[in-house]
C-alpha positions as CSV (number, residue, x, y, z in Angstrom):
1,M,18.8,-11.8,-7.8
2,T,22.7,-10.6,-8.5
3,T,25.2,-12.2,-6.7
4,K,27.5,-8.9,-7.1
5,P,28.6,-7.2,-3.9
6,I,28.1,-3.6,-3.1
7,G,29.3,-1.2,-1.1
8,Y,27.7,1.6,1.3
9,L,30.1,4.4,1.8
10,C,29.2,7.0,4.8
11,S,30.6,9.8,6.2
12,E,29.8,8.3,9.8
13,Y,28.7,4.7,10.4
14,P,26.9,3.6,12.2
15,A,25.5,6.6,13.4
16,I,23.5,7.5,16.7
17,S,21.3,10.0,14.5
18,H,21.0,7.8,11.3
19,T,19.9,4.6,12.6
20,F,17.8,4.3,9.6
21,I,20.8,3.7,7.3
22,Y,21.8,0.7,9.5
23,R,18.2,-0.6,9.2
24,E,18.6,0.1,5.5
25,I,21.4,-2.1,5.1
26,E,20.0,-4.7,7.5
27,S,17.0,-4.9,5.0
28,L,19.2,-5.0,2.0
29,R,21.0,-8.1,3.3
30,E,17.9,-9.9,4.4
31,A,16.9,-9.7,0.9
32,G,19.8,-11.6,-0.2
33,M,22.3,-8.8,-1.3
34,T,26.0,-8.6,0.0
35,V,26.8,-5.3,1.4
36,H,30.3,-4.2,2.6
37,T,30.2,-0.9,4.6
38,A,32.9,2.2,4.8
39,S,32.8,5.1,7.2
40,V,35.0,8.2,6.3
41,H,34.8,8.9,10.3
42,R,34.8,6.5,13.4
43,P,31.3,6.9,14.8
44,E,30.7,9.0,17.9
45,K,28.6,7.5,21.0
46,L,29.2,4.2,19.8
47,Q,28.8,2.9,23.6
48,V,25.5,3.5,23.6
49,M,24.3,1.8,20.4
50,T,22.9,-1.8,20.1
51,A,25.5,-4.6,20.6
52,D,24.4,-5.4,16.9
53,E,25.2,-1.6,15.9
54,Q,28.7,-2.2,17.7
55,K,29.2,-4.8,15.8
56,E,28.4,-3.5,12.5
57,A,31.1,-0.7,13.2
58,A,33.6,-3.3,14.0
59,E,33.3,-4.8,10.5
60,T,33.0,-1.6,8.9
61,L,36.2,0.0,7.1
62,M,37.2,3.3,8.9
63,V,39.0,5.2,6.5
64,L,40.4,7.9,8.5
65,S,41.7,5.6,11.0
66,Q,44.1,4.0,8.7
67,S,47.6,4.0,9.4
68,V,50.0,6.0,7.1
69,P,51.7,2.5,5.6
70,S,48.4,1.6,5.1
71,I,47.1,4.7,3.1
72,L,50.6,4.8,1.0
73,G,49.9,0.9,0.3
74,A,46.5,1.6,-1.1
75,H,47.7,4.3,-3.3
76,L,50.6,1.9,-4.7
77,D,48.0,-0.6,-4.7
78,C,46.0,1.7,-7.1
79,I,48.9,2.6,-9.4
80,R,49.9,-0.9,-9.4
81,R,46.4,-2.0,-11.2
82,S,45.6,1.1,-13.2
83,P,48.3,3.6,-13.7
84,A,46.1,5.5,-16.2
85,G,43.3,5.2,-14.1
86,Y,45.4,6.4,-10.6
87,L,46.6,9.8,-13.1
88,R,42.9,10.3,-14.2
89,M,41.8,10.4,-10.6
90,M,44.7,12.7,-9.6
91,S,43.8,15.0,-12.2
92,A,40.3,15.2,-11.1
93,A,41.5,15.8,-7.5
94,L,43.5,18.5,-8.9
95,K,40.4,20.1,-10.4
96,L,38.8,20.7,-7.2
97,M,41.5,23.0,-6.0
98,K,39.3,25.4,-8.7
99,K,35.7,24.4,-8.1
100,G,33.6,23.3,-5.3
101,Q,35.0,24.3,-2.2
102,K,38.5,25.2,-3.9
103,S,40.6,23.7,-1.1
104,P,43.7,22.1,-1.3
105,V,43.7,20.5,1.8
106,K,40.4,19.1,0.9
107,A,41.3,18.1,-2.3
108,A,44.1,16.1,-1.1
109,A,42.7,14.6,1.7
110,Y,39.0,13.4,-0.8
111,F,42.4,11.9,-3.3
112,A,43.7,10.3,0.0
113,E,40.4,8.6,1.2
114,A,39.7,7.8,-2.7
115,G,42.5,5.5,-2.6
116,I,41.6,3.8,0.7
117,V,38.3,2.7,-0.4
118,L,39.3,1.9,-3.7
119,Q,41.7,-0.9,-2.4
120,W,38.9,-2.4,-0.1
121,L,36.4,-2.2,-3.0
122,H,39.2,-4.4,-4.9
123,R,39.5,-6.5,-2.2
124,H,35.9,-7.4,-2.2
125,G,35.3,-7.6,-5.7
126,I,33.1,-4.2,-5.4
127,T,31.9,-2.3,-8.4
128,H,29.3,-0.4,-7.1
129,V,29.2,1.7,-4.2
130,H,26.2,3.9,-3.0
131,E,26.4,7.1,-0.7
132,H,24.1,8.5,1.7
133,F,23.1,12.7,1.6
134,A,25.1,13.3,-1.3
135,N,27.6,15.3,1.2
136,P,31.4,15.5,0.6
137,T,31.8,11.7,0.9
138,A,29.9,11.7,-2.3
139,I,33.4,13.6,-4.1
140,V,35.4,10.5,-3.0
141,A,32.9,8.2,-4.8
142,M,33.4,10.6,-8.0
143,L,37.0,10.4,-7.6
144,M,36.9,6.5,-7.7
145,K,34.7,6.4,-11.0
146,T,37.3,8.6,-12.7
147,Y,39.7,6.0,-11.6
148,G,37.8,3.2,-13.7
149,G,36.0,0.2,-13.1
150,V,33.9,1.8,-10.1
151,T,30.0,3.0,-10.7
152,Y,28.3,4.7,-7.7
153,S,24.7,6.2,-6.5
154,I,23.8,8.5,-3.9
155,S,20.7,8.9,-2.0
156,V,19.4,12.4,-1.3
157,H,17.6,13.9,1.7
158,G,17.9,17.6,1.7
159,P,17.0,20.1,2.3
160,D,20.8,21.2,3.9
161,I,22.7,19.7,0.5
162,F,20.3,22.6,-1.6
163,Y,21.8,25.5,0.1
164,N,25.3,25.2,-1.3
165,V,24.5,23.5,-4.7
166,D,27.8,25.1,-6.3
167,S,30.5,24.8,-3.3
168,L,28.9,20.9,-3.1
169,L,29.0,19.9,-6.7
170,L,25.7,18.5,-6.5
171,Q,25.2,18.8,-10.1
172,E,28.1,17.1,-11.1
173,K,27.3,14.6,-8.3
174,V,23.8,13.9,-9.9
175,R,25.3,13.9,-13.4
176,E,28.0,11.1,-12.9
177,A,25.7,9.0,-10.7
178,A,24.4,5.7,-11.9
179,F,21.0,6.7,-10.4
180,V,20.0,9.1,-7.8
181,R,17.8,7.9,-5.0
182,S,15.3,10.9,-3.4
183,I,13.5,10.7,-0.5
184,S,10.7,12.8,-1.2
185,H,8.8,14.6,-3.7
186,Y,10.3,17.8,-2.6
187,C,13.7,16.7,-2.7
188,T,13.2,15.4,-6.4
189,S,11.6,18.9,-7.3
190,Q,14.9,20.4,-6.0
191,L,17.3,17.7,-7.8
192,M,15.0,18.6,-11.3
193,R,15.9,22.3,-10.5
194,I,19.3,21.9,-10.5
195,S,20.0,19.3,-13.1
196,D,19.5,19.0,-17.1
197,P,16.4,17.5,-17.7
198,D,18.0,14.8,-19.7
199,E,18.9,13.3,-16.5
200,W,15.9,13.5,-14.9
201,H,15.5,9.6,-15.8
202,K,18.2,8.8,-13.1
203,L,15.8,10.4,-10.6
204,H,13.9,7.7,-8.4
205,I,11.9,8.2,-5.2
206,V,12.3,5.7,-2.9
207,R,11.1,6.9,0.5
208,C,13.0,5.9,4.1
209,G,11.0,3.5,6.1
210,V,10.4,1.7,9.5
211,N,10.5,-1.9,10.5
212,P,6.5,-2.3,11.1
213,E,7.3,-5.4,13.4
214,L,10.0,-3.3,15.5
215,Y,8.0,-0.3,15.7
216,S,5.0,-1.9,16.6
217,V,1.7,-0.2,18.3
218,R,2.4,0.9,21.5
219,P,0.4,0.1,24.6
220,E,-1.8,3.0,25.8
221,P,0.1,4.9,27.8
222,H,-2.3,5.9,30.5
223,N,-0.1,8.6,32.0
224,T,-1.6,10.7,34.8
225,I,-0.4,13.8,32.7
226,P,0.2,13.9,29.1
227,N,3.8,13.0,28.2
228,I,5.1,15.1,25.0
229,L,8.1,13.6,23.3
230,C,10.5,15.2,20.9
231,V,13.6,12.8,19.5
232,G,16.5,14.4,17.5
233,R,19.7,16.0,17.7
234,L,19.6,19.2,20.0
235,V,20.6,22.0,16.9
236,P,18.7,25.2,15.6
237,A,17.5,23.1,12.5
238,K,15.1,20.9,14.8
239,G,13.2,24.0,16.3
240,Q,13.3,22.9,19.9
241,H,13.3,26.6,21.0
242,I,10.0,27.1,19.7
243,L,8.8,24.0,20.9
244,L,9.7,25.3,24.7
245,E,8.2,28.6,24.0
246,A,5.1,27.1,23.0
247,C,4.9,24.7,25.9
248,L,5.5,27.5,28.2
249,Q,2.8,29.3,26.7
250,L,0.6,26.5,27.4
251,K,1.9,26.2,31.1
252,K,1.0,29.8,31.3
253,E,-2.8,28.5,30.5
254,G,-2.8,26.1,33.3
255,I,-2.4,23.1,30.8
256,E,-0.2,20.3,32.0
257,F,2.3,18.2,30.5
258,Q,5.4,16.7,30.8
259,L,7.8,17.1,27.8
260,T,10.9,15.0,26.9
261,F,13.8,15.4,24.6
262,V,15.8,12.5,23.9
263,G,18.8,13.1,21.8
264,D,21.8,15.6,22.5
265,G,23.6,18.3,20.5
266,P,25.4,21.7,20.7
267,D,21.7,23.8,21.7
268,R,21.5,21.3,24.8
269,K,23.0,24.0,27.1
270,S,20.8,27.0,26.1
271,L,17.5,24.7,25.8
272,E,18.4,23.6,29.5
273,E,19.2,27.3,30.4
274,Y,15.9,28.3,28.9
275,T,14.0,25.8,30.7
276,G,15.6,26.9,34.1
277,S,15.0,30.5,33.6
278,R,11.2,30.0,32.8
279,N,10.4,27.4,35.8
280,L,9.5,24.6,33.5
281,S,12.5,22.7,34.8
282,G,9.8,20.4,36.6
283,S,8.0,20.0,33.4
284,V,11.1,19.2,31.0
285,T,13.3,16.5,31.0
286,F,16.7,16.0,28.7
287,T,17.8,12.0,28.5
288,G,20.5,13.1,26.3
289,A,21.8,10.8,23.4
290,L,20.2,7.1,23.7
291,G,20.6,4.0,21.5
292,Q,17.7,3.2,19.3
293,D,16.5,0.2,21.7
294,A,16.2,2.9,24.8
295,V,14.2,5.3,22.6
296,R,11.7,2.9,22.0
297,T,11.0,2.9,25.5
298,Y,10.5,6.5,25.1
299,Y,8.0,6.1,22.2
300,D,5.8,3.7,24.7
301,K,5.4,6.3,27.1
302,A,4.5,8.9,25.0
303,D,1.2,10.5,24.5
304,L,1.8,12.9,21.4
305,F,5.3,13.4,19.5
306,V,6.1,17.0,18.6
307,L,9.0,17.9,15.8
308,A,8.9,21.6,15.4
309,S,11.8,21.6,12.7
310,F,12.8,24.7,10.5
311,A,14.7,22.6,8.0
312,E,14.0,18.4,7.6
313,G,14.1,15.9,4.8
314,V,11.6,13.5,5.9
315,P,12.4,13.0,9.6
316,V,12.5,9.0,10.1
317,V,11.6,9.8,13.9
318,L,8.0,11.3,12.8
319,M,7.8,7.6,11.0
320,E,8.7,5.7,14.1
321,A,6.4,7.5,16.2
322,M,3.4,7.2,13.5
323,A,3.9,3.5,13.5
324,K,3.6,3.1,16.9
325,E,-0.1,5.0,16.7
326,I,1.6,7.8,18.9
327,P,-0.3,11.0,17.3
328,V,2.2,14.0,16.1
329,V,2.7,17.3,15.6
330,S,5.1,18.9,13.0
331,T,5.7,21.8,10.8
332,R,4.4,22.5,6.9
333,I,8.2,22.4,5.7
334,T,9.8,20.4,2.8
335,G,9.0,16.7,2.5
336,I,6.9,16.6,5.9
337,P,3.4,17.4,4.5
338,E,4.1,14.2,2.2
339,L,4.0,12.4,5.5
340,I,1.4,14.3,7.4
341,D,-1.9,15.0,6.1
342,H,-2.9,17.7,8.2
343,E,-6.3,16.8,10.2
344,H,-6.2,13.3,8.8
345,D,-3.1,11.4,10.0
346,G,-1.4,14.3,11.9
347,L,-1.2,18.1,12.6
348,L,0.9,20.5,11.1
349,A,1.8,24.2,12.3
350,T,3.7,27.1,10.7
351,P,7.3,26.7,11.1
352,G,8.5,29.4,13.7
353,D,5.0,30.2,14.7
354,V,5.0,29.8,18.6
355,D,1.0,30.4,18.8
356,D,0.3,27.5,16.1
357,L,2.6,25.3,17.5
358,A,1.2,25.7,20.7
359,L,-2.7,25.6,19.4
360,Q,-1.9,22.3,17.6
361,I,-0.4,20.5,20.5
362,G,-3.2,22.3,22.7
363,K,-5.6,20.3,20.4
364,L,-4.4,17.1,20.9
365,L,-3.6,17.4,25.2
366,A,-7.4,18.5,25.1
367,N,-8.9,15.9,22.9
368,P,-8.3,12.1,23.7
369,Q,-10.5,10.8,21.0
370,L,-8.4,12.9,18.5
371,R,-5.2,11.4,19.8
372,T,-6.5,8.0,19.2
373,S,-7.8,8.9,15.4
374,L,-5.0,10.5,14.4
375,G,-2.6,8.1,15.5
376,K,-4.7,4.9,13.8
377,A,-4.4,6.8,10.8
378,G,-0.8,7.8,11.2
379,R,0.1,3.9,11.3
380,K,-1.9,3.3,8.3
381,K,-0.1,5.9,6.2
382,V,3.5,4.8,7.3
383,M,2.3,1.2,6.6
384,S,1.2,1.9,3.1
385,L,4.1,4.7,2.1
386,Y,7.1,4.2,4.7
387,N,7.5,0.2,5.2
388,Q,10.7,-0.3,5.2
389,H,10.4,-3.7,4.0
390,S,8.8,-2.7,0.5
391,N,10.4,0.5,-0.1
392,N,14.0,-1.4,0.0
393,R,12.6,-3.8,-2.5
394,M,12.7,-0.9,-4.8
395,M,16.3,-0.3,-3.5
396,V,16.9,-3.9,-4.3
397,D,15.9,-3.8,-7.6
398,L,17.7,-0.4,-8.6
399,F,21.1,-2.1,-7.5
400,N,20.3,-5.3,-9.2
401,K,19.8,-3.1,-12.7
402,E,22.9,-1.0,-12.0
403,C,25.1,-4.3,-10.9
404,Q,23.9,-5.8,-14.3
405,T,25.4,-2.8,-16.2
406,A,28.4,-2.1,-13.9
407,P,31.9,-2.4,-15.0
């Protein structure tokens, strides 16, 4: 086990919709690694997060919350440590005005952020930093690498990152990274599509996962009316409008249910308006954003879990539901069929197909035995391939290998 600390750099950390990153870092620390965290943006909805997450936020560098004197001091420290490195980083930032998003304002912002994070890395003796999602925050990591003395790696989830490969400089991020953690075979295939075969050795599949103790088997809910649960941000990619349409169809067929949406987002108003206009208000509840402790209480009351997404990586909420032996219905997109084997450990519907989604949900509502068998098989799948402890040991191995060769 290396004694070298590593840094985790995120656009927002901890984040109410990305609690798996917090749990991943927790798991790495439990394995003996020293992990320091930095977040470009201050977290939203921190007040509904757990006490541990709030403590983590207090100990995380908030990059954009730094004062102007602190920013200037950080850059002066970088100049003092390596004038040549600072000039290289400045030159790389200037090139961002001609490639990628081609924005002088964003190039300047990334450069300013890189100086702040570099000083933080130097203070903690960190020579390797890891970034989640390969989003613009990874550009900050690339700039720091040009300065010298720092390597970086990225976790790629998709699919959004694959829609704007050129403007987000994904090829460059992969090329310059020490290694790339991919969460699924689908994700790896897309990285292969945009990268040179000579770089494929950098790609490592390390699935996201759940803590099997934290997400243990729920008690049988014994609801008089079956409870359908959907957890996630209320955004177009999650397909929640399709789920409402499917439930409306079930209601017209005389099938009873109670649907609960846990989460918040820009689609909430339109979803609530649809619910009211279709006389679904008595059957649909919106809880808003909740912390992970509160979310688990909703899992425990659910008869089935539905995610009608149009675009996803491999949703951790599906893993959480499956770990609790809740039967799941989702869609045949991207990496989801790697998690759910249709009619073996869950059900899959055609994305955007209201009739098919209603059919799959109806199967589970009508058949308690099927719910039980799929629920048990689902937990078995998660324990086998999506166990946070075993998967994060793979991350520890990757970090140890990199830290042995890091500058």
